[in-house]
C-alpha positions, -999 to +999 in steps of 0.1 A: -241-263+056-241-242+024-217-254-003-195-223+000-193-226+038-183-263+035-157-254+009-142-228+032-142-253+061-122-277+039-098-250+029-092-242+065-086-278+075-062-284+045-043-252+052-041-261+089-028-296+082+000-282+060+010-255+085+009-278+116+028-305+097+057-281+090+055-256+119+038-276+146+012-262+170+028-228+172+009-218+140-020-194+148-055-192+134-044-160+117-016-180+100-041-206+089-064-180+074-035-164+055-023-198+042-058-207+032-063-174+014-094-166+035-103-138+059-096-143+096-133-140+104-141-169+081-117-191+100-130-180+134-166-187+124-157-223+115-133-228+144-136-203+173-104-216+190-073-235+180-086-264+202-116-267+179-093-269+149-070-294+166-099-318+173-111-316+137-076-324+124-059-346+149-088-369+159-082-387+126-044-387+131-046-404+165-070-430+152-045-435+123-018-444+148-042-467+167-051-484+134-015-490+127-009-506+161-040-528+158-029-539+123+005-548+136-011-571+161-026-591+133+009-601+120+016-637+130+053-628+135+054-607+166+088-592+158+079-583+123+046-567+136+065-547+162+092-536+138+066-526+112+046-506+137+077-487+150+087-478+115+052-467+105+048-447+136+081-430+132+074-422+096+042-404+107+059-385+136+091-377+117+073-362+088+044-344+105+054-321+134+018-313+143+009-350+148+040-356+168+033-327+191-004-337+197+003-374+200+030-370+227+016-340+246-017-337+266-016-299+268-040-297+239-062-318+216-095-323+234-117-354+242-118-368+207-081-368+204-078-384+238-102-411+228-078-420+199-049-421+224-069-444+246-072-468+217-035-466+210-020-473+245-033-509+251-024-519+215+012-507+221+014-527+253+003-558+235+028-553+207+056-550+233+045-579+255+039-603+225+074-597+211+090-601+245+071-633+252+083-647+219+119-639+228+125-612+201+124-581+222+147-573+252+129-572+285+138-536+293+118-522+264+085-507+276+054-494+258+063-461+274+094-460+252+073-456+221+066-419+224+103-413+230+111-431+198+087-409+179+102-378+195+137-389+187+130-394+150+111-362+149+141-344+162+163-360+135+139-346+109+138-311+124+176-310+126+185-325+092+153-332+072+161-304+048+194-321+041+181-357+039+144-363+043+149-400+048+176-397+075+152-407+103+151-442+088+187-447+097+181-441+133+149-462+134+170-491+121+197-485+147+171-482+175+153-514+164+186-533+163+193-522+198+159-534+211+164-569+198+170-596+225+204-613+226+217-637+252+250-618+257+237-582+259+243-562+290+213-547+308+201-511+302+212-491+332+184-465+330+149-477+333+119-466+311+094-441+324+066-458+343+030-450+333+027-422+359+060-405+348+049-407+312+016-391+321+034-363+339+057-357+309+028-356+285+007-333+307+036-308+313+053-308+279+041-279+258+054-281+223+046-245+215+068-233+244+039-218+264+039-222+302 
């Protein structure tokens, strides 16, 4: 690829990352071109569809989340590893709307993004099971709760991030405290989504509002 063509490709990717982080997947290729200071034709030559652009950007993001989960499993203290991962995951999803929408929806993203998600899921299950087996994490917590936690903290940022960019941390702390096992705690009355229900939610949720 010629140097100018590669430079334009990087400009498109950087502009798209910034736009998707702040506006989510509703941003169009035309918006990306304007933000990058390039002609629309230049963007479409590099990335004919939004799906092509999503794969270029979010494959790395999904692998980043999987890397975090696998790193947490290396912590000898299962609660510390679980707590660290939840905090790291929520920081990513609270501060980057695009990653949040791609990570928790299967309406877009492509095969390379899906491959990153396939790495993430078993690592999440191990994190939860390990902390439960060691008596730190209440039995009702499920790996399927993790996407919900990411969405909750993302909503906090969308609602009040312009007032306090760190507010999401307060709710992560509250949620983590609620997930700790205690002998005298009452059971959670509503169960977690099972794998099939989570799959349905991820297949049908369209963050950009399309049907």
